[in-house]
N, C-alpha and C positions, 0 to 999 in steps of 0.2 A: 260281771257288772264292773270288777275288779280289771279285768284285763281294759275295757271299755273307755274306762277311765284314767288309765297309767296313756293309753293311744293318745287318748285328747291333752294329756299334758305335756308329750310330747309333738304334736303337732301344732299347739298353742306356744308351746318354749321356743318352737324353731320358728312359728309365724312372727311370736315378737323379739325374738334377740338374734335371728338366722344362725342359729347351732342345733343340730339336732342332738339331743342328750340319750345316750347308748347305755346309761345305767341310774337306776334310780337308788337312792338313799333313806332310810327313814331311824328313827331310835324310840326306843320302849323304855318307860320308867319302871325299870321291875320293883321296885316297892309298891307299884299299884298294878300292875300287868304282867303278865308271864310271855305275850308275843305270840299266842295259840291261834290266832287268825291270821296274822302273819304269815304264822308255819303253812296255814292251809291254804293259806294264798301261793302259796310255791317259793315267798320270801328266800333267804337264804342266811340264817345267823353268822357272824364272821366273828363276833367276840362283844367285850364293854369297854365302857367309856371309863376314866378314871375318876369321875365326878369333881374333873373339873372343867367350869365355865369359858365364855370368853373375855370375862371382867375378871375372871380370879390372877392378879397379878401378882399377889401374897403367895400362890401355891399352895393355899387353905384347903384344895380339895372338898370345898362343902358343901357341893352340887349331890344332888341324886344319883348313882350308878346308873346309866340306861346301856341297854341291848342295842349294838348293832345292827341292821338287816338291808339285804340287799336285791334288787330285782333285775335281770337285765332288763332292757327293750330293745336292743340288737342282737343278733346272733353271733356279730362280731364286735361282741364290745370290748373283749382283752386285747385284739388288736388295734382297734382303734383308740382305744387308751394308752397303748403303749408308743402310737405315734407322736412325736415331740414336736408342741407347734411350733410356727416360722414365727423368728425374731422380727422385729421394727428396727429400722435402721435410723440413728440419729443424724435428721439432715443438717445439723452443725457440727457432726464428729469429723476427723480426720480420715477421708477418704483411704491411706493406707492405714489404718489402726481397725475400720469398719473389716476391709477386706482379710488381716492375719491377726489381730491382734485379741481373738480366740483361741486363735492354736493352741493345743495343749502338749506342750515341749517335754512340761515336767519339771519347766523352771522357766520363772519369768523375765528372766535374761534372756533366755534363748527365743523367746517370741520379741521382745524388743527387737533384737535382733536380726528378727524375720519380716519385721516391720520396715525397718531400716533397707535393709537387702532391697525388699520388694518394691519402697520407693526408689531406691539408686536404679535398678533394672527398668521402672516404667523411665525414669528419668531420659535412662540413655536405651532405651530398646536395640539399637544394632552395634552397640558394643559389647566387649568381652566380660569377663567378670572380674578382673583389676582395674580395666579403662572406667565401668560402671560404679565402679568401688571409690574408686578416686583416689584413695591414700593406700601406703603400706596394711596402717594398721585395722583398717577396713575392711581391705581384700583378705589379711590372715582372720579374721573376727568372719567373713561369711565360708569362709573356705572348713574352719573349724564346727561353723551350724551345718554346714551341708555333710562332714563327717561325725557328726556327732551319730550316738545310737537311737536318737528317738526320733531322729529326721527321714524321712519317707516321702515320696511320690504325695498318697494321701492325708498324710497327717499334715501338711504342708497348704494341701487345697481344702480341708473339711472347714475352715474356717470362710475360706471363702465364698464357699458352696452356701454356706448358712444364709450369706449377705445376697447372692444369688436367688437366692430361693423365696428372702424378703425383696427385691427385687420384681420378682414374678411373682408373688402375690396382690400388687398392683394392678393386673392384665387380666383379662378375660379369657385371654389365649395365649399360649408359647409354645412356641416352636423347641423341641429338643434334638436337636441338627446334631447328627452322628458321620464323623468321616476318619478315615484314616490319612494318616501322613507318613513318608518315609524321608528320615534324617541321614542326611548320605555323608560318611564318615571314611570312604574311600581314599581319600588323602591323607587322614592321619591313622596309620595302619596300625601303629604302635599304643592306642587305645582298647585297653580293655572291656571285655564285654559285649561285644559286637556282633553281628549274625549276619549274615546274606538280607539285602532285602530286592533283589531282581528277583525275575522268574527265567533269565537270559544267561545271566554272569556271575558265578558264584563269589567272584571276584570283588563286585560292588554289595559293601558292606555298609552296617550303621543297623538304625535304630527304626523299630513302628512303632507307631505312636497314633492313639484311636482316643477321640477325643467327642464328649458328648457335651454342645455349647446351648444354653439359651438363647433367643431371642425374640421379641415382640414380633407383632404381624406387621409391624413398621419397617422389621430388619435391626434394630437397633441391638446391640447384642446385649448381655444381662449378665454373664457368665457363666463360668462351667461347672459342670455337674460333677462330671468324670474323668477320669484322662488314665489309661490303658497305657502304656510301654513293654515293649520286650525286644528282645534281640532274638530271632531264629537259628536255632541251632544247623551247624552245615552238614550233619550228617543229612537233615531233611530235605538238605534241596537236591531239587527234580524227585521228591516223590509223590507230588502229585495223584499217581495212578493209585496210591495205595490210599490214602483219605477216606474214599468211599466207605471203606470198614469199621474207621473209626467212629466210636459214639462223639454225637457233636460237642461234647465239655470237651474233645480231644482235639477237634477242629479248629483252625484259628479263625472260622466265619461266627464261632460259639461268643466273639468281641460284640456282634450285635445284640445278641441277647443280653449279654450282661450291660451295654448301652441299654437294653430296653429297660432292664430292671431299676437303674440308677433314676429314668425317664417314671417310672410307674412308682418309685418311692415317692418322686418327687409329687407326681398327682397325688399320690394319698394324702399329703402334708397340707397342699394347696386348694383345699376343699371348695374355694369358688374358683376357680382358673383350668381349664382343660388345659390337656399336655398334650400335645399332638407329635409323636418321636419321627422325625422323617430321613431319609436314608436314599443313596442311592441303589441302582441295581444289585450292585454284589449283597445288599441285604434278603434279596428275594430269595428266600429258603424258608424252608413248611415250619422249622425248629420256630422260627419267630413271629408267625402268626400264631402257631399254637399256644405261644408263651401269653402272646397280647391276648388271647380270648379267655383269659383267669385275671388278667388287670386292669387298670380306668383309664392307663395310659392309653390311646390311639397312635396306629401307626399307618403311616404314609409313605411306599417304597415305592419306587418304580422298579416294574414287571420286568424281569428275563425270559422266564418262561410262561407257555400258556399256560394258562388255569382256568377250570371250569369255573361259574360262577353264576348266583340266583340270580340272573336277570334275562331278558327276552334275547337279548346278545346269546347268552351261553356257555360268553367263553372272551378272557381276556386275554388280549393279544400282546405279545412283548415288546418292549420299546426299540428304538432301532439304531440308540446309540445313549452314551451315556448320561 
């Protein structure tokens, strides 16, 4: 009877408020009851109150002490409660503040500097850093920001990611589009930290950038979920024949799984939005589909391998182009 009543509460709550509860909480007045019936019904005792009610503004603690009991309503209740809710955007707020104003850099001045730098880059997207900043003082401030110990790609992206999720929450379906871009710095050989970006010429150097872009079904970009940037080690050039023996975590193709995991994390927070990660045929790897079996986000990838499928055709044919 107890479990039936709780299941009714779960269904009724979801029907009324659109949210499915995962944990029930109850209080027992210790001056009158011991909580035996709760213990018999498999509730868990977690502690006692301090004796203060909601109206105890004077800190008198005049209320009775109550024991606190919890009962899980879903097997994954702990994981669910750890998921941070998606914030709402203020339509009247400055757009640059929305994108970078919540960046945690350890100093509010650095965050304000990031907002100014982001706005400057947006206003002149094709300009280099000094040209975008417009003055010597602003340029020096930008370089200090980028060289600060708390600066980093993911740190800068974190605030923008939250804004992207807030926009995605307004959609019924969003696409998490994955792709890789090669940045060619072959004409800047003095730049440090570069690697090979070509498969036929070791002299072609630069960086690899793999991004996950959120978009609605109309094709409107909503923001970036993740960006991975790396430089290939020169010693790895021409070693394709050795990659078959490496675990997936050691392969560059693991980028597709990291991208899916970012999309899946978004899907778990966007409880009313379906997230579909989209990739080209380079993502047609078994490990990606294996990972997606355990996730909430769906996968749409162009096939490059013939695969057995459970349909009357029994076989999925490979695509002929990218």
